[in-house]
C-alpha positions as CSV (number, residue, x, y, z in Angstrom):
1,M,-15.4,-9.1,88.0
2,A,-18.1,-8.3,85.4
3,Q,-16.4,-4.9,84.9
4,K,-13.0,-6.6,84.1
5,Q,-14.7,-8.9,81.6
6,N,-16.4,-6.0,79.9
7,R,-13.1,-4.1,79.7
8,S,-11.5,-7.2,78.2
9,Y,-14.2,-7.4,75.6
10,L,-13.7,-3.8,74.8
11,W,-10.0,-4.3,74.3
12,I,-10.6,-7.2,72.0
13,V,-13.1,-5.3,69.9
14,A,-10.7,-2.3,69.8
15,L,-7.9,-4.6,68.6
16,L,-10.1,-6.2,65.9
17,L,-11.2,-2.8,64.7
18,G,-7.6,-1.7,64.6
19,F,-6.5,-4.7,62.6
20,A,-9.4,-4.2,60.2
21,F,-8.5,-0.6,59.7
22,I,-4.8,-1.5,58.9
23,I,-5.9,-4.2,56.4
24,V,-8.4,-1.8,54.7
25,V,-5.8,1.0,54.5
26,G,-3.1,-1.4,53.4
27,F,-5.1,-2.9,50.5
28,S,-6.5,0.5,49.4
29,S,-2.9,1.8,49.0
30,L,-1.9,-1.1,46.7
31,P,-1.9,-0.2,43.0
32,V,-5.0,-1.5,41.1
33,E,-3.9,-2.7,37.7
34,G,-7.4,-3.2,36.3
35,C,-7.9,-4.7,32.9
36,V,-8.0,-4.1,29.1
37,G,-11.5,-3.8,27.9
38,I,-12.2,-5.8,24.7
39,V,-14.6,-4.7,21.9
40,E,-15.1,-6.6,18.7
41,V,-16.0,-5.3,15.3
42,K,-16.6,-8.3,13.1
43,G,-18.4,-8.7,9.8
44,P,-20.1,-5.9,7.8
45,I,-20.6,-2.7,9.7
46,I,-24.3,-1.9,10.0
47,Y,-26.1,0.7,12.2
48,D,-28.8,-1.3,14.0
49,D,-28.6,-4.8,15.5
50,I,-30.1,-7.6,13.5
51,E,-31.8,-10.2,15.7
52,P,-30.9,-13.9,15.2
53,S,-33.3,-15.7,13.0
54,L,-33.9,-19.3,11.8
55,L,-31.1,-19.1,9.4
56,F,-28.8,-16.3,10.6
57,D,-26.9,-15.5,13.8
58,E,-27.2,-12.1,15.5
59,I,-25.3,-9.2,13.9
60,K,-24.2,-6.5,16.3
61,G,-24.8,-3.0,15.0
62,A,-22.7,0.2,15.4
63,K,-25.1,1.6,18.1
64,T,-24.4,-1.4,20.4
65,I,-20.7,-1.4,19.7
66,A,-20.5,2.4,20.4
67,Q,-22.3,1.8,23.7
68,E,-19.8,-0.9,24.6
69,I,-16.9,1.5,24.0
70,R,-18.6,4.2,26.1
71,S,-19.1,1.7,28.9
72,G,-15.3,1.2,29.1
73,Q,-15.0,5.0,29.8
74,D,-17.3,4.6,32.8
75,R,-15.7,1.5,34.3
76,P,-12.9,2.3,36.8
77,D,-11.3,-1.1,36.4
78,V,-10.9,-0.6,32.6
79,R,-7.5,1.0,32.0
80,A,-7.4,0.7,28.3
81,I,-9.6,-0.4,25.4
82,L,-8.6,-2.9,22.7
83,V,-10.8,-3.0,19.5
84,L,-10.5,-6.2,17.6
85,I,-11.3,-5.7,13.9
86,D,-12.1,-8.3,11.4
87,S,-14.4,-6.5,9.0
88,P,-14.6,-5.3,5.3
89,G,-16.3,-2.1,6.4
90,G,-19.9,-1.1,5.7
91,S,-22.2,1.8,6.3
92,V,-20.6,5.3,6.3
93,I,-22.8,6.5,9.2
94,A,-22.3,3.3,11.2
95,S,-18.5,3.4,10.8
96,K,-18.5,7.0,11.9
97,E,-20.6,6.2,14.9
98,I,-18.0,3.7,16.2
99,Y,-15.1,6.0,15.3
100,D,-16.7,8.9,17.2
101,A,-17.3,6.8,20.3
102,L,-13.7,5.7,20.3
103,V,-12.3,9.2,19.8
104,A,-14.4,10.4,22.8
105,V,-12.9,7.9,25.2
106,N,-10.3,9.5,27.5
107,K,-8.4,6.2,28.1
108,T,-5.7,4.4,26.1
109,K,-7.2,2.9,22.9
110,V,-5.5,0.4,20.6
111,A,-6.9,-1.3,17.5
112,H,-5.9,-4.7,16.1
113,I,-6.6,-5.7,12.5
114,N,-6.7,-9.4,12.3
115,E,-7.6,-10.8,8.8
116,I,-9.3,-7.8,7.2
117,G,-9.9,-4.2,8.2
118,T,-10.7,-2.3,5.1
119,S,-12.6,0.9,4.3
120,G,-15.1,1.7,7.1
121,A,-13.3,-0.8,9.4
122,Y,-10.1,1.1,8.9
123,F,-12.0,4.3,9.6
124,V,-12.9,2.7,13.0
125,A,-9.2,1.8,13.7
126,V,-8.2,5.4,13.1
127,G,-10.1,6.4,16.2
128,A,-7.5,4.5,18.3
129,D,-4.2,5.9,19.6
130,Y,-2.2,3.0,18.2
131,I,-2.9,0.4,15.5
132,V,-1.5,-3.1,15.3
133,A,-2.1,-5.2,12.1
134,D,-1.3,-8.8,11.3
135,P,1.5,-8.7,8.6
136,N,-0.8,-10.7,6.2
137,S,-4.0,-8.8,6.9
138,I,-5.8,-6.8,4.2
139,T,-6.5,-3.1,5.0
140,G,-6.7,0.2,3.1
141,S,-9.5,0.6,0.5
142,I,-9.8,4.2,1.6
143,G,-12.7,5.5,-0.3
144,A,-16.5,5.5,-0.6
145,R,-18.8,4.1,-3.2
146,M,-22.5,4.0,-4.2
147,T,-24.0,1.3,-6.4
148,L,-27.1,1.9,-8.5
149,P,-28.6,-0.8,-10.7
150,D,-29.6,-0.1,-14.3
151,F,-32.3,-2.5,-15.7
152,S,-33.2,-0.4,-18.7
153,K,-31.7,-2.8,-21.3
154,L,-33.3,-5.8,-19.6
155,F,-36.7,-4.0,-19.4
156,E,-36.4,-3.1,-23.1
157,K,-35.8,-6.8,-24.0
158,I,-38.8,-8.1,-22.0
159,G,-41.1,-5.2,-23.2
160,Y,-41.5,-3.5,-19.8
161,N,-42.2,0.2,-19.9
162,E,-42.4,2.6,-17.0
163,T,-43.7,6.2,-16.9
164,T,-42.8,8.5,-14.0
165,I,-44.6,11.7,-13.3
166,K,-42.4,14.0,-11.3
167,T,-42.2,17.6,-10.0
168,G,-38.5,18.0,-10.5
169,A,-35.9,16.7,-13.0
170,M,-34.1,14.7,-10.3
171,K,-37.1,13.5,-8.3
172,D,-36.5,9.9,-9.5
173,I,-32.7,10.0,-9.3
174,G,-31.4,6.5,-9.3
175,N,-34.5,5.0,-11.0
176,P,-33.4,1.5,-12.2
177,A,-35.7,1.8,-15.2
178,R,-33.4,4.3,-16.9
179,P,-29.7,5.2,-17.0
180,L,-28.4,8.1,-14.8
181,T,-28.0,11.4,-16.6
182,E,-24.7,13.2,-16.4
183,A,-26.2,15.9,-14.1
184,E,-27.5,13.2,-11.8
185,Y,-24.1,11.5,-11.7
186,N,-22.5,14.7,-10.7
187,V,-25.0,15.3,-7.9
188,L,-24.4,11.8,-6.4
189,Y,-20.6,12.1,-6.9
190,G,-20.7,15.3,-4.9
191,I,-22.4,13.7,-2.0
192,L,-20.1,10.7,-2.2
193,N,-17.0,12.9,-2.3
194,E,-18.1,14.6,1.0
195,S,-17.9,11.3,2.8
196,Y,-14.6,10.5,1.2
197,S,-13.1,13.8,2.2
198,D,-14.2,13.2,5.8
199,F,-12.5,9.8,5.8
200,V,-9.2,11.2,4.4
201,D,-9.2,14.2,6.8
202,A,-9.8,11.9,9.8
203,I,-6.8,9.8,8.7
204,I,-4.5,12.8,8.2
205,K,-5.5,14.3,11.6
206,A,-5.1,11.0,13.5
207,R,-1.9,9.8,11.8
208,Q,-0.2,13.2,11.7
209,G,3.6,12.8,11.7
210,R,3.3,9.0,11.1
211,L,2.1,9.0,7.4
212,N,4.5,8.7,4.5
213,M,2.6,11.3,2.5
214,P,3.8,10.4,-1.0
215,L,2.9,6.7,-0.4
216,F,-0.4,7.7,1.2
217,E,-1.4,9.9,-1.7
218,K,-0.6,6.9,-4.0
219,I,-3.1,4.6,-2.2
220,L,-5.9,7.1,-2.3
221,D,-7.1,5.4,-5.4
222,A,-8.8,3.1,-2.9
223,R,-6.5,0.1,-3.4
224,I,-6.2,-2.5,-0.7
225,V,-2.8,-3.1,0.9
226,S,-1.3,-5.8,3.1
227,G,-0.4,-5.2,6.7
228,R,3.2,-4.9,5.8
229,Q,2.5,-2.3,3.1
230,A,0.2,-0.4,5.5
231,K,3.1,-0.2,8.0
232,E,5.3,1.3,5.2
233,V,2.6,3.9,4.3
234,G,2.1,4.7,8.0
235,L,-1.5,3.5,8.2
236,V,-0.6,1.2,11.1
237,D,2.1,1.5,13.9
238,E,3.1,-2.1,14.4
239,L,2.9,-5.5,12.9
240,G,1.7,-8.3,15.2
241,K,-1.0,-10.5,16.7
242,K,-3.8,-9.8,19.1
243,E,-1.4,-10.6,22.0
244,D,1.0,-7.9,20.8
245,A,-1.9,-5.4,20.7
246,L,-3.0,-6.4,24.1
247,K,0.5,-5.9,25.6
248,K,0.8,-2.6,23.9
249,A,-2.5,-1.4,25.3
250,A,-1.4,-2.3,28.8
251,E,2.0,-0.7,28.3
252,L,0.5,2.6,27.0
253,A,-1.9,2.6,30.0
254,G,1.0,2.1,32.4
255,M,-0.2,-1.3,33.6
256,K,2.4,-3.7,35.1
257,G,2.6,-7.4,34.7
258,E,0.6,-9.7,32.4
259,P,-2.4,-7.8,31.1
260,R,-5.9,-9.1,32.0
261,E,-8.7,-8.9,29.5
262,C,-12.3,-8.0,30.3
263,S,-15.1,-8.0,27.8
264,L,-17.1,-4.9,27.3
265,S,-19.9,-6.8,25.6
266,K,-22.9,-7.2,27.8
267,T,-24.3,-10.2,26.0
268,A,-22.8,-13.1,24.0
269,K,-23.6,-13.3,20.3
270,R,-26.8,-15.1,19.9
271,K,-27.0,-17.9,17.4
272,G,-29.7,-18.7,14.8
273,F,-31.2,-22.2,14.6
274,F,-29.1,-23.0,11.5
275,G,-26.6,-20.3,12.2
276,S,-23.5,-22.6,12.2
277,L,-24.5,-24.1,8.8
278,V,-25.1,-20.7,7.3
279,S,-21.9,-19.3,8.8
280,Q,-19.9,-22.0,6.9
281,I,-21.6,-21.0,3.7
282,E,-21.0,-17.3,4.4
283,Y,-17.3,-18.0,5.1
284,R,-17.0,-19.7,1.7
285,V,-18.8,-16.9,-0.1
286,K,-16.6,-14.3,1.6
287,N,-13.5,-16.1,0.5
288,N,-14.6,-15.7,-3.1
289,L,-16.0,-12.1,-2.9
290,V,-13.6,-10.4,-0.5
291,P,-9.9,-10.3,-1.3
292,R,-8.0,-12.3,1.4
293,L,-4.6,-14.0,1.6
294,L,-5.1,-17.7,1.6
295,Y,-2.8,-20.7,1.9
296,Q,-4.9,-23.1,0.0
297,P,-5.2,-24.4,-3.6
């Protein structure tokens, strides 16, 4: 009797194991759609993170953003990466850091320019396979600049004098107490032009076959262009909203159905004590300093 019961238990265990095996094999054979990893590039592009303070919110640096992009490469559930851009650009090195990280990813990459994606921010977008821009966005501004103050006239008026002892003619290049010499200007312009050439070369390489070269050469005076104008030049591939860019990323990655988003940011943006108040002030200042299309008097 006991032997019959043991045999019954063995049959039940065998059947359960069989069902479990069928379920596991069945589910493992189903296609895993995964998600589209989201990375944000917002505000001025800087290299290192700036911690939140009493007055200001945290600003995410290029090192962190590049790490987020690389994490998308390592995650098996991430089928594509969508970079959401709303930035006027910034540091040459920081912009190149994000661009390099994006280029190195072996997955589908799409960039979306929302309100503004100029200069270094457009450089970042060029690292993607496909660029979508809002028709009314501002982009372009392909170029590099260096600003040096000259207080010599002011110092002359207030009677301030400065003597610099130096071992070479250009040791104090950029000294605000005196104007630049022509030789110093040429040295600085040469350095600046190297960064500019890298920028233009990256665009031509990435957008090969998609650029309208006569129009492209025309905007190399560093002018800004609208999303519509950028489409005509070939700087972007499509005009649309974030949702359009999301669908395109899923389509290019071969995903079926409604695309699912997954954030590649490990932490939420941390707020400063008066961060919201300062953000409002910053928004108003930006509207006056940065060219944007506005529907307001």
